[in-house]
Every structure is written in C-alpha cells, then in structure tokens.
PyMOL Python script that loads the backbone (N, CA, C, O; Angstrom):
from pymol import cmd

cmd.read_pdbstr("""\
ATOM      1  N   MET A   1      -3.004  20.070  20.239  1.00  0.00           N
ATOM      2  CA  MET A   1      -2.201  20.570  19.146  1.00  0.00           C
ATOM      3  C   MET A   1      -0.806  20.971  19.619  1.00  0.00           C
ATOM      4  O   MET A   1       0.133  20.953  18.823  1.00  0.00           O
ATOM      5  N   GLY A   2      -0.647  21.329  20.879  1.00  0.00           N
ATOM      6  CA  GLY A   2       0.620  21.791  21.398  1.00  0.00           C
ATOM      7  C   GLY A   2       1.719  20.751  21.318  1.00  0.00           C
ATOM      8  O   GLY A   2       2.844  21.072  20.935  1.00  0.00           O
ATOM      9  N   ILE A   3       1.415  19.502  21.674  1.00  0.00           N
ATOM     10  CA  ILE A   3       2.435  18.451  21.659  1.00  0.00           C
ATOM     11  C   ILE A   3       2.846  18.109  20.230  1.00  0.00           C
ATOM     12  O   ILE A   3       4.015  17.822  19.973  1.00  0.00           O
ATOM     13  N   ILE A   4       1.904  18.138  19.313  1.00  0.00           N
ATOM     14  CA  ILE A   4       2.233  17.858  17.911  1.00  0.00           C
ATOM     15  C   ILE A   4       3.131  18.967  17.361  1.00  0.00           C
ATOM     16  O   ILE A   4       4.096  18.694  16.647  1.00  0.00           O
ATOM     17  N   TRP A   5       2.812  20.203  17.692  1.00  0.00           N
ATOM     18  CA  TRP A   5       3.628  21.334  17.254  1.00  0.00           C
ATOM     19  C   TRP A   5       5.033  21.229  17.844  1.00  0.00           C
ATOM     20  O   TRP A   5       6.011  21.511  17.151  1.00  0.00           O
ATOM     21  N   THR A   6       5.150  20.830  19.105  1.00  0.00           N
ATOM     22  CA  THR A   6       6.453  20.672  19.748  1.00  0.00           C
ATOM     23  C   THR A   6       7.275  19.591  19.059  1.00  0.00           C
ATOM     24  O   THR A   6       8.480  19.758  18.872  1.00  0.00           O
ATOM     25  N   ILE A   7       6.643  18.489  18.683  1.00  0.00           N
ATOM     26  CA  ILE A   7       7.340  17.405  17.989  1.00  0.00           C
ATOM     27  C   ILE A   7       7.825  17.865  16.616  1.00  0.00           C
ATOM     28  O   ILE A   7       8.949  17.560  16.215  1.00  0.00           O
ATOM     29  N   ILE A   8       6.980  18.594  15.905  1.00  0.00           N
ATOM     30  CA  ILE A   8       7.357  19.074  14.569  1.00  0.00           C
ATOM     31  C   ILE A   8       8.522  20.053  14.668  1.00  0.00           C
ATOM     32  O   ILE A   8       9.502  19.925  13.934  1.00  0.00           O
ATOM     33  N   ILE A   9       8.425  21.024  15.564  1.00  0.00           N
ATOM     34  CA  ILE A   9       9.506  21.997  15.736  1.00  0.00           C
ATOM     35  C   ILE A   9      10.762  21.302  16.245  1.00  0.00           C
ATOM     36  O   ILE A   9      11.865  21.640  15.817  1.00  0.00           O
ATOM     37  N   GLY A  10      10.616  20.336  17.152  1.00  0.00           N
ATOM     38  CA  GLY A  10      11.762  19.591  17.654  1.00  0.00           C
ATOM     39  C   GLY A  10      12.481  18.824  16.558  1.00  0.00           C
ATOM     40  O   GLY A  10      13.710  18.770  16.535  1.00  0.00           O
ATOM     41  N   ALA A  11      11.715  18.230  15.649  1.00  0.00           N
ATOM     42  CA  ALA A  11      12.317  17.502  14.530  1.00  0.00           C
ATOM     43  C   ALA A  11      13.072  18.456  13.608  1.00  0.00           C
ATOM     44  O   ALA A  11      14.164  18.137  13.138  1.00  0.00           O
ATOM     45  N   ILE A  12      12.500  19.604  13.356  1.00  0.00           N
ATOM     46  CA  ILE A  12      13.166  20.587  12.504  1.00  0.00           C
ATOM     47  C   ILE A  12      14.424  21.109  13.177  1.00  0.00           C
ATOM     48  O   ILE A  12      15.473  21.220  12.543  1.00  0.00           O
ATOM     49  N   VAL A  13      14.321  21.428  14.459  1.00  0.00           N
ATOM     50  CA  VAL A  13      15.472  21.939  15.201  1.00  0.00           C
ATOM     51  C   VAL A  13      16.572  20.885  15.269  1.00  0.00           C
ATOM     52  O   VAL A  13      17.747  21.209  15.101  1.00  0.00           O
ATOM     53  N   GLY A  14      16.205  19.629  15.514  1.00  0.00           N
ATOM     54  CA  GLY A  14      17.185  18.550  15.549  1.00  0.00           C
ATOM     55  C   GLY A  14      17.887  18.372  14.213  1.00  0.00           C
ATOM     56  O   GLY A  14      19.098  18.153  14.164  1.00  0.00           O
ATOM     57  N   ALA A  15      17.119  18.466  13.119  1.00  0.00           N
ATOM     58  CA  ALA A  15      17.716  18.336  11.790  1.00  0.00           C
ATOM     59  C   ALA A  15      18.668  19.491  11.493  1.00  0.00           C
ATOM     60  O   ALA A  15      19.734  19.283  10.914  1.00  0.00           O
ATOM     61  N   VAL A  16      18.292  20.696  11.884  1.00  0.00           N
ATOM     62  CA  VAL A  16      19.161  21.857  11.670  1.00  0.00           C
ATOM     63  C   VAL A  16      20.435  21.708  12.500  1.00  0.00           C
ATOM     64  O   VAL A  16      21.526  22.016  12.018  1.00  0.00           O
ATOM     65  N   ALA A  17      20.308  21.243  13.731  1.00  0.00           N
ATOM     66  CA  ALA A  17      21.487  21.060  14.586  1.00  0.00           C
ATOM     67  C   ALA A  17      22.411  19.987  14.008  1.00  0.00           C
ATOM     68  O   ALA A  17      23.631  20.141  14.051  1.00  0.00           O
ATOM     69  N   LYS A  18      21.846  18.901  13.469  1.00  0.00           N
ATOM     70  CA  LYS A  18      22.668  17.868  12.841  1.00  0.00           C
ATOM     71  C   LYS A  18      23.361  18.402  11.598  1.00  0.00           C
ATOM     72  O   LYS A  18      24.498  18.024  11.314  1.00  0.00           O
ATOM     73  N   PHE A  19      22.690  19.276  10.854  1.00  0.00           N
ATOM     74  CA  PHE A  19      23.273  19.865   9.660  1.00  0.00           C
ATOM     75  C   PHE A  19      24.427  20.806  10.015  1.00  0.00           C
ATOM     76  O   PHE A  19      25.456  20.814   9.340  1.00  0.00           O
ATOM     77  N   ILE A  20      24.249  21.599  11.078  1.00  0.00           N
ATOM     78  CA  ILE A  20      25.271  22.548  11.492  1.00  0.00           C
ATOM     79  C   ILE A  20      26.484  21.823  12.061  1.00  0.00           C
ATOM     80  O   ILE A  20      27.621  22.234  11.827  1.00  0.00           O
ATOM     81  N   MET A  21      26.250  20.745  12.808  1.00  0.00           N
ATOM     82  CA  MET A  21      27.334  20.043  13.479  1.00  0.00           C
ATOM     83  C   MET A  21      27.337  18.566  13.105  1.00  0.00           C
ATOM     84  O   MET A  21      26.963  17.726  13.924  1.00  0.00           O
ATOM     85  N   PRO A  22      27.753  18.233  11.884  1.00  0.00           N
ATOM     86  CA  PRO A  22      27.785  16.815  11.508  1.00  0.00           C
ATOM     87  C   PRO A  22      28.962  16.116  12.171  1.00  0.00           C
ATOM     88  O   PRO A  22      29.924  16.754  12.598  1.00  0.00           O
ATOM     89  N   GLY A  23      28.868  14.807  12.249  1.00  0.00           N
ATOM     90  CA  GLY A  23      29.948  14.040  12.843  1.00  0.00           C
ATOM     91  C   GLY A  23      29.618  12.571  12.860  1.00  0.00           C
ATOM     92  O   GLY A  23      28.509  12.164  12.513  1.00  0.00           O
ATOM     93  N   SER A  24      30.587  11.775  13.267  1.00  0.00           N
ATOM     94  CA  SER A  24      30.380  10.326  13.290  1.00  0.00           C
ATOM     95  C   SER A  24      29.513   9.896  14.456  1.00  0.00           C
ATOM     96  O   SER A  24      28.936   8.809  14.414  1.00  0.00           O
ATOM     97  N   ASN A  25      29.402  10.707  15.494  1.00  0.00           N
ATOM     98  CA  ASN A  25      28.603  10.350  16.662  1.00  0.00           C
ATOM     99  C   ASN A  25      27.192  10.937  16.614  1.00  0.00           C
ATOM    100  O   ASN A  25      26.506  10.973  17.636  1.00  0.00           O
ATOM    101  N   GLU A  26      26.758  11.388  15.461  1.00  0.00           N
ATOM    102  CA  GLU A  26      25.430  11.972  15.373  1.00  0.00           C
ATOM    103  C   GLU A  26      24.370  10.883  15.492  1.00  0.00           C
ATOM    104  O   GLU A  26      24.619   9.735  15.125  1.00  0.00           O
ATOM    105  N   PRO A  27      23.204  11.230  15.996  1.00  0.00           N
ATOM    106  CA  PRO A  27      22.141  10.242  16.146  1.00  0.00           C
ATOM    107  C   PRO A  27      21.613   9.786  14.797  1.00  0.00           C
ATOM    108  O   PRO A  27      21.593  10.551  13.833  1.00  0.00           O
ATOM    109  N   LYS A  28      21.197   8.564  14.741  1.00  0.00           N
ATOM    110  CA  LYS A  28      20.640   7.997  13.513  1.00  0.00           C
ATOM    111  C   LYS A  28      19.125   7.907  13.658  1.00  0.00           C
ATOM    112  O   LYS A  28      18.614   7.466  14.687  1.00  0.00           O
ATOM    113  N   GLY A  29      18.434   8.318  12.645  1.00  0.00           N
ATOM    114  CA  GLY A  29      16.990   8.149  12.613  1.00  0.00           C
ATOM    115  C   GLY A  29      16.218   9.389  13.003  1.00  0.00           C
ATOM    116  O   GLY A  29      16.718  10.275  13.696  1.00  0.00           O
ATOM    117  N   PHE A  30      14.984   9.424  12.536  1.00  0.00           N
ATOM    118  CA  PHE A  30      14.102  10.563  12.752  1.00  0.00           C
ATOM    119  C   PHE A  30      13.696  10.699  14.212  1.00  0.00           C
ATOM    120  O   PHE A  30      13.659  11.809  14.742  1.00  0.00           O
ATOM    121  N   VAL A  31      13.392   9.588  14.867  1.00  0.00           N
ATOM    122  CA  VAL A  31      12.872   9.641  16.231  1.00  0.00           C
ATOM    123  C   VAL A  31      13.920  10.208  17.186  1.00  0.00           C
ATOM    124  O   VAL A  31      13.609  11.089  17.988  1.00  0.00           O
ATOM    125  N   LEU A  32      15.145   9.720  17.114  1.00  0.00           N
ATOM    126  CA  LEU A  32      16.196  10.223  17.998  1.00  0.00           C
ATOM    127  C   LEU A  32      16.534  11.673  17.683  1.00  0.00           C
ATOM    128  O   LEU A  32      16.809  12.452  18.596  1.00  0.00           O
ATOM    129  N   THR A  33      16.519  12.044  16.419  1.00  0.00           N
ATOM    130  CA  THR A  33      16.750  13.440  16.041  1.00  0.00           C
ATOM    131  C   THR A  33      15.661  14.336  16.620  1.00  0.00           C
ATOM    132  O   THR A  33      15.952  15.410  17.146  1.00  0.00           O
ATOM    133  N   ALA A  34      14.411  13.898  16.525  1.00  0.00           N
ATOM    134  CA  ALA A  34      13.300  14.676  17.074  1.00  0.00           C
ATOM    135  C   ALA A  34      13.409  14.787  18.589  1.00  0.00           C
ATOM    136  O   ALA A  34      13.163  15.855  19.149  1.00  0.00           O
ATOM    137  N   ILE A  35      13.775  13.699  19.255  1.00  0.00           N
ATOM    138  CA  ILE A  35      13.902  13.725  20.718  1.00  0.00           C
ATOM    139  C   ILE A  35      14.998  14.694  21.142  1.00  0.00           C
ATOM    140  O   ILE A  35      14.804  15.491  22.059  1.00  0.00           O
ATOM    141  N   LEU A  36      16.152  14.628  20.475  1.00  0.00           N
ATOM    142  CA  LEU A  36      17.242  15.549  20.813  1.00  0.00           C
ATOM    143  C   LEU A  36      16.856  16.994  20.522  1.00  0.00           C
ATOM    144  O   LEU A  36      17.226  17.896  21.273  1.00  0.00           O
ATOM    145  N   GLY A  37      16.117  17.221  19.440  1.00  0.00           N
ATOM    146  CA  GLY A  37      15.650  18.571  19.125  1.00  0.00           C
ATOM    147  C   GLY A  37      14.664  19.091  20.150  1.00  0.00           C
ATOM    148  O   GLY A  37      14.723  20.259  20.534  1.00  0.00           O
ATOM    149  N   ILE A  38      13.749  18.227  20.602  1.00  0.00           N
ATOM    150  CA  ILE A  38      12.775  18.621  21.619  1.00  0.00           C
ATOM    151  C   ILE A  38      13.478  18.937  22.932  1.00  0.00           C
ATOM    152  O   ILE A  38      13.181  19.943  23.575  1.00  0.00           O
ATOM    153  N   VAL A  39      14.412  18.075  23.328  1.00  0.00           N
ATOM    154  CA  VAL A  39      15.169  18.315  24.563  1.00  0.00           C
ATOM    155  C   VAL A  39      15.963  19.613  24.452  1.00  0.00           C
ATOM    156  O   VAL A  39      16.019  20.393  25.402  1.00  0.00           O
ATOM    157  N   GLY A  40      16.574  19.844  23.294  1.00  0.00           N
ATOM    158  CA  GLY A  40      17.310  21.084  23.083  1.00  0.00           C
ATOM    159  C   GLY A  40      16.419  22.312  23.144  1.00  0.00           C
ATOM    160  O   GLY A  40      16.812  23.341  23.693  1.00  0.00           O
ATOM    161  N   ALA A  41      15.234  22.211  22.588  1.00  0.00           N
ATOM    162  CA  ALA A  41      14.298  23.331  22.621  1.00  0.00           C
ATOM    163  C   ALA A  41      13.848  23.627  24.053  1.00  0.00           C
ATOM    164  O   ALA A  41      13.771  24.786  24.459  1.00  0.00           O
ATOM    165  N   PHE A  42      13.553  22.571  24.812  1.00  0.00           N
ATOM    166  CA  PHE A  42      13.170  22.771  26.211  1.00  0.00           C
ATOM    167  C   PHE A  42      14.328  23.347  27.022  1.00  0.00           C
ATOM    168  O   PHE A  42      14.121  24.225  27.860  1.00  0.00           O
ATOM    169  N   LEU A  43      15.540  22.860  26.781  1.00  0.00           N
ATOM    170  CA  LEU A  43      16.720  23.371  27.470  1.00  0.00           C
ATOM    171  C   LEU A  43      16.916  24.855  27.168  1.00  0.00           C
ATOM    172  O   LEU A  43      17.159  25.655  28.072  1.00  0.00           O
ATOM    173  N   ALA A  44      16.810  25.208  25.907  1.00  0.00           N
ATOM    174  CA  ALA A  44      17.012  26.608  25.510  1.00  0.00           C
ATOM    175  C   ALA A  44      15.932  27.510  26.085  1.00  0.00           C
ATOM    176  O   ALA A  44      16.235  28.601  26.568  1.00  0.00           O
ATOM    177  N   SER A  45      14.685  27.078  26.044  1.00  0.00           N
ATOM    178  CA  SER A  45      13.619  27.929  26.579  1.00  0.00           C
ATOM    179  C   SER A  45      13.738  28.070  28.097  1.00  0.00           C
ATOM    180  O   SER A  45      13.446  29.134  28.643  1.00  0.00           O
ATOM    181  N   PHE A  46      14.164  27.003  28.783  1.00  0.00           N
ATOM    182  CA  PHE A  46      14.362  27.072  30.228  1.00  0.00           C
ATOM    183  C   PHE A  46      15.446  28.087  30.572  1.00  0.00           C
ATOM    184  O   PHE A  46      15.269  28.927  31.455  1.00  0.00           O
ATOM    185  N   ILE A  47      16.565  28.001  29.868  1.00  0.00           N
ATOM    186  CA  ILE A  47      17.666  28.929  30.121  1.00  0.00           C
ATOM    187  C   ILE A  47      17.267  30.355  29.760  1.00  0.00           C
ATOM    188  O   ILE A  47      17.544  31.289  30.513  1.00  0.00           O
ATOM    189  N   ALA A  48      16.620  30.523  28.617  1.00  0.00           N
ATOM    190  CA  ALA A  48      16.247  31.867  28.168  1.00  0.00           C
ATOM    191  C   ALA A  48      15.252  32.525  29.120  1.00  0.00           C
ATOM    192  O   ALA A  48      15.340  33.725  29.380  1.00  0.00           O
ATOM    193  N   GLU A  49      14.309  31.746  29.637  1.00  0.00           N
ATOM    194  CA  GLU A  49      13.326  32.322  30.556  1.00  0.00           C
ATOM    195  C   GLU A  49      13.945  32.663  31.909  1.00  0.00           C
ATOM    196  O   GLU A  49      13.599  33.685  32.502  1.00  0.00           O
ATOM    197  N   ASN A  50      14.844  31.832  32.399  1.00  0.00           N
ATOM    198  CA  ASN A  50      15.415  32.064  33.723  1.00  0.00           C
ATOM    199  C   ASN A  50      16.536  33.091  33.720  1.00  0.00           C
ATOM    200  O   ASN A  50      16.725  33.798  34.710  1.00  0.00           O
ATOM    201  N   VAL A  51      17.280  33.187  32.629  1.00  0.00           N
ATOM    202  CA  VAL A  51      18.364  34.155  32.552  1.00  0.00           C
ATOM    203  C   VAL A  51      17.868  35.465  31.946  1.00  0.00           C
ATOM    204  O   VAL A  51      18.358  36.541  32.290  1.00  0.00           O
ATOM    205  N   GLY A  52      16.899  35.368  31.046  1.00  0.00           N
ATOM    206  CA  GLY A  52      16.342  36.557  30.425  1.00  0.00           C
ATOM    207  C   GLY A  52      17.170  37.092  29.274  1.00  0.00           C
ATOM    208  O   GLY A  52      17.126  38.286  28.978  1.00  0.00           O
ATOM    209  N   ILE A  53      17.931  36.212  28.617  1.00  0.00           N
ATOM    210  CA  ILE A  53      18.791  36.651  27.525  1.00  0.00           C
ATOM    211  C   ILE A  53      17.996  36.807  26.236  1.00  0.00           C
ATOM    212  O   ILE A  53      18.021  37.868  25.612  1.00  0.00           O
ATOM    213  N   LEU A  54      17.308  35.776  25.847  1.00  0.00           N
ATOM    214  CA  LEU A  54      16.574  35.774  24.582  1.00  0.00           C
ATOM    215  C   LEU A  54      15.104  35.518  24.836  1.00  0.00           C
ATOM    216  O   LEU A  54      14.726  34.979  25.876  1.00  0.00           O
ATOM    217  N   GLY A  55      14.276  35.908  23.878  1.00  0.00           N
ATOM    218  CA  GLY A  55      12.880  35.568  23.935  1.00  0.00           C
ATOM    219  C   GLY A  55      12.676  34.114  23.560  1.00  0.00           C
ATOM    220  O   GLY A  55      13.567  33.483  22.991  1.00  0.00           O
ATOM    221  N   THR A  56      11.517  33.585  23.873  1.00  0.00           N
ATOM    222  CA  THR A  56      11.258  32.177  23.584  1.00  0.00           C
ATOM    223  C   THR A  56      10.265  31.999  22.444  1.00  0.00           C
ATOM    224  O   THR A  56       9.747  30.900  22.245  1.00  0.00           O
ATOM    225  N   SER A  57       9.994  33.051  21.701  1.00  0.00           N
ATOM    226  CA  SER A  57       9.078  32.920  20.575  1.00  0.00           C
ATOM    227  C   SER A  57       9.698  33.575  19.346  1.00  0.00           C
ATOM    228  O   SER A  57      10.623  34.381  19.445  1.00  0.00           O
ATOM    229  N   GLY A  58       9.170  33.211  18.202  1.00  0.00           N
ATOM    230  CA  GLY A  58       9.645  33.802  16.966  1.00  0.00           C
ATOM    231  C   GLY A  58      11.024  33.319  16.568  1.00  0.00           C
ATOM    232  O   GLY A  58      11.428  32.201  16.887  1.00  0.00           O
ATOM    233  N   LEU A  59      11.735  34.179  15.869  1.00  0.00           N
ATOM    234  CA  LEU A  59      13.058  33.840  15.354  1.00  0.00           C
ATOM    235  C   LEU A  59      14.053  33.578  16.476  1.00  0.00           C
ATOM    236  O   LEU A  59      14.831  32.628  16.395  1.00  0.00           O
ATOM    237  N   TRP A  60      14.043  34.407  17.531  1.00  0.00           N
ATOM    238  CA  TRP A  60      14.975  34.199  18.643  1.00  0.00           C
ATOM    239  C   TRP A  60      14.706  32.877  19.342  1.00  0.00           C
ATOM    240  O   TRP A  60      15.642  32.212  19.787  1.00  0.00           O
ATOM    241  N   GLY A  61      13.448  32.490  19.444  1.00  0.00           N
ATOM    242  CA  GLY A  61      13.120  31.195  20.040  1.00  0.00           C
ATOM    243  C   GLY A  61      13.658  30.050  19.210  1.00  0.00           C
ATOM    244  O   GLY A  61      14.160  29.068  19.756  1.00  0.00           O
ATOM    245  N   PHE A  62      13.559  30.166  17.892  1.00  0.00           N
ATOM    246  CA  PHE A  62      14.078  29.119  17.013  1.00  0.00           C
ATOM    247  C   PHE A  62      15.594  29.040  17.096  1.00  0.00           C
ATOM    248  O   PHE A  62      16.158  27.948  17.169  1.00  0.00           O
ATOM    249  N   ILE A  63      16.256  30.195  17.084  1.00  0.00           N
ATOM    250  CA  ILE A  63      17.713  30.221  17.172  1.00  0.00           C
ATOM    251  C   ILE A  63      18.182  29.647  18.504  1.00  0.00           C
ATOM    252  O   ILE A  63      19.127  28.859  18.542  1.00  0.00           O
ATOM    253  N   SER A  64      17.530  30.036  19.592  1.00  0.00           N
ATOM    254  CA  SER A  64      17.927  29.493  20.891  1.00  0.00           C
ATOM    255  C   SER A  64      17.639  28.007  20.976  1.00  0.00           C
ATOM    256  O   SER A  64      18.377  27.279  21.639  1.00  0.00           O
ATOM    257  N   SER A  65      16.584  27.536  20.320  1.00  0.00           N
ATOM    258  CA  SER A  65      16.294  26.106  20.293  1.00  0.00           C
ATOM    259  C   SER A  65      17.369  25.342  19.532  1.00  0.00           C
ATOM    260  O   SER A  65      17.762  24.250  19.944  1.00  0.00           O
ATOM    261  N   VAL A  66      17.843  25.901  18.434  1.00  0.00           N
ATOM    262  CA  VAL A  66      18.930  25.261  17.675  1.00  0.00           C
ATOM    263  C   VAL A  66      20.200  25.220  18.518  1.00  0.00           C
ATOM    264  O   VAL A  66      20.904  24.211  18.520  1.00  0.00           O
ATOM    265  N   ILE A  67      20.500  26.293  19.230  1.00  0.00           N
ATOM    266  CA  ILE A  67      21.680  26.312  20.095  1.00  0.00           C
ATOM    267  C   ILE A  67      21.544  25.258  21.194  1.00  0.00           C
ATOM    268  O   ILE A  67      22.500  24.545  21.498  1.00  0.00           O
ATOM    269  N   GLY A  68      20.360  25.165  21.783  1.00  0.00           N
ATOM    270  CA  GLY A  68      20.125  24.136  22.799  1.00  0.00           C
ATOM    271  C   GLY A  68      20.258  22.736  22.232  1.00  0.00           C
ATOM    272  O   GLY A  68      20.802  21.851  22.893  1.00  0.00           O
ATOM    273  N   ALA A  69      19.770  22.519  21.015  1.00  0.00           N
ATOM    274  CA  ALA A  69      19.894  21.205  20.381  1.00  0.00           C
ATOM    275  C   ALA A  69      21.344  20.875  20.065  1.00  0.00           C
ATOM    276  O   ALA A  69      21.742  19.714  20.158  1.00  0.00           O
ATOM    277  N   ILE A  70      22.140  21.869  19.692  1.00  0.00           N
ATOM    278  CA  ILE A  70      23.564  21.636  19.448  1.00  0.00           C
ATOM    279  C   ILE A  70      24.252  21.232  20.743  1.00  0.00           C
ATOM    280  O   ILE A  70      25.087  20.328  20.748  1.00  0.00           O
ATOM    281  N   ILE A  71      23.908  21.896  21.839  1.00  0.00           N
ATOM    282  CA  ILE A  71      24.473  21.524  23.138  1.00  0.00           C
ATOM    283  C   ILE A  71      24.103  20.083  23.488  1.00  0.00           C
ATOM    284  O   ILE A  71      24.954  19.311  23.931  1.00  0.00           O
ATOM    285  N   VAL A  72      22.837  19.723  23.290  1.00  0.00           N
ATOM    286  CA  VAL A  72      22.398  18.356  23.569  1.00  0.00           C
ATOM    287  C   VAL A  72      23.108  17.374  22.633  1.00  0.00           C
ATOM    288  O   VAL A  72      23.457  16.271  23.053  1.00  0.00           O
ATOM    289  N   LEU A  73      23.326  17.755  21.383  1.00  0.00           N
ATOM    290  CA  LEU A  73      24.023  16.897  20.426  1.00  0.00           C
ATOM    291  C   LEU A  73      25.473  16.680  20.830  1.00  0.00           C
ATOM    292  O   LEU A  73      25.992  15.574  20.679  1.00  0.00           O
ATOM    293  N   VAL A  74      26.135  17.711  21.339  1.00  0.00           N
ATOM    294  CA  VAL A  74      27.518  17.577  21.818  1.00  0.00           C
ATOM    295  C   VAL A  74      27.566  16.624  23.005  1.00  0.00           C
ATOM    296  O   VAL A  74      28.431  15.751  23.069  1.00  0.00           O
ATOM    297  N   VAL A  75      26.642  16.788  23.942  1.00  0.00           N
ATOM    298  CA  VAL A  75      26.600  15.900  25.109  1.00  0.00           C
ATOM    299  C   VAL A  75      26.300  14.470  24.666  1.00  0.00           C
ATOM    300  O   VAL A  75      26.907  13.526  25.174  1.00  0.00           O
ATOM    301  N   TYR A  76      25.376  14.300  23.729  1.00  0.00           N
ATOM    302  CA  TYR A  76      25.057  12.970  23.209  1.00  0.00           C
ATOM    303  C   TYR A  76      26.288  12.325  22.580  1.00  0.00           C
ATOM    304  O   TYR A  76      26.547  11.141  22.792  1.00  0.00           O
ATOM    305  N   GLY A  77      27.047  13.102  21.807  1.00  0.00           N
ATOM    306  CA  GLY A  77      28.271  12.587  21.188  1.00  0.00           C
ATOM    307  C   GLY A  77      29.317  12.182  22.212  1.00  0.00           C
ATOM    308  O   GLY A  77      30.035  11.200  22.021  1.00  0.00           O
ATOM    309  N   MET A  78      29.403  12.951  23.313  1.00  0.00           N
ATOM    310  CA  MET A  78      30.370  12.622  24.350  1.00  0.00           C
ATOM    311  C   MET A  78      29.968  11.364  25.122  1.00  0.00           C
ATOM    312  O   MET A  78      30.822  10.571  25.520  1.00  0.00           O
ATOM    313  N   VAL A  79      28.675  11.192  25.327  1.00  0.00           N
ATOM    314  CA  VAL A  79      28.187  10.033  26.086  1.00  0.00           C
ATOM    315  C   VAL A  79      28.275   8.767  25.267  1.00  0.00           C
ATOM    316  O   VAL A  79      28.623   7.715  25.802  1.00  0.00           O
ATOM    317  N   THR A  80      27.968   8.839  23.980  1.00  0.00           N
ATOM    318  CA  THR A  80      27.928   7.641  23.142  1.00  0.00           C
ATOM    319  C   THR A  80      29.253   7.372  22.418  1.00  0.00           C
ATOM    320  O   THR A  80      29.331   6.475  21.579  1.00  0.00           O
ATOM    321  N   LYS A  81      30.267   8.131  22.734  1.00  0.00           N
ATOM    322  CA  LYS A  81      31.562   7.953  22.094  1.00  0.00           C
ATOM    323  C   LYS A  81      32.130   6.581  22.438  1.00  0.00           C
ATOM    324  O   LYS A  81      32.222   6.231  23.614  1.00  0.00           O
ATOM    325  N   PRO A  82      32.516   5.794  21.422  1.00  0.00           N
ATOM    326  CA  PRO A  82      33.071   4.477  21.724  1.00  0.00           C
ATOM    327  C   PRO A  82      34.425   4.600  22.422  1.00  0.00           C
ATOM    328  O   PRO A  82      35.252   5.439  22.065  1.00  0.00           O
ATOM    329  N   LYS A  83      34.625   3.774  23.392  1.00  0.00           N
ATOM    330  CA  LYS A  83      35.887   3.790  24.144  1.00  0.00           C
ATOM    331  C   LYS A  83      36.956   3.066  23.349  1.00  0.00           C
ATOM    332  O   LYS A  83      36.714   1.975  22.832  1.00  0.00           O
ATOM    333  N   ALA A  84      38.126   3.656  23.248  1.00  0.00           N
ATOM    334  CA  ALA A  84      39.220   3.075  22.473  1.00  0.00           C
ATOM    335  C   ALA A  84      39.983   2.038  23.256  1.00  0.00           C
ATOM    336  O   ALA A  84      40.937   1.455  22.742  1.00  0.00           O
TER     337      ALA A  84
END
""", "prot")
cmd.dss("prot")
cmd.show_as("cartoon", "prot")
cmd.util.cbc("prot")
cmd.orient("prot")
C-alpha cells in the first residue's frame, strides 16, 4: 500500500506544483507530473529530515513536498528549455 500511496500523493503534489508555477516548459501528461511530484516529495523529505526544519508528515509534509516539487519543476524547465 505504501508505493500506491506515494504515487497518489506524488500526483497530487505534482499537480499542485504545476498549478502554482505554470509555464511553457511544464511537463505534459499525468505520468511525468506524478514522477516529478514523487521526486519532489522525496527531495523535500530528505532535506527536512537531515536539516530538521519541517516535519515530514501532515500538513507540513505536504507543504514541503509541494516546495520540493516546485524546485524539481524549475530544474526540469531549465533542463528541457529549447536552445535558441
């Protein structure tokens, strides 16, 4: 059940991050959005646990996951940016 829950939360977090930070370089499709959300959630929980800033459960965990997904979305936009 853990992996399914992670995928569901990752998809929600990815969608929220796309909503907060729309742009032309945003990922297309549910699968890529879910992957970026999952990566963002793992990034945020890793940072939160090692630095000790935020908790990794409840509302703070969700907020930190959205922040992590936004960071991953910014990096994704920079990497996939078409060269002029």
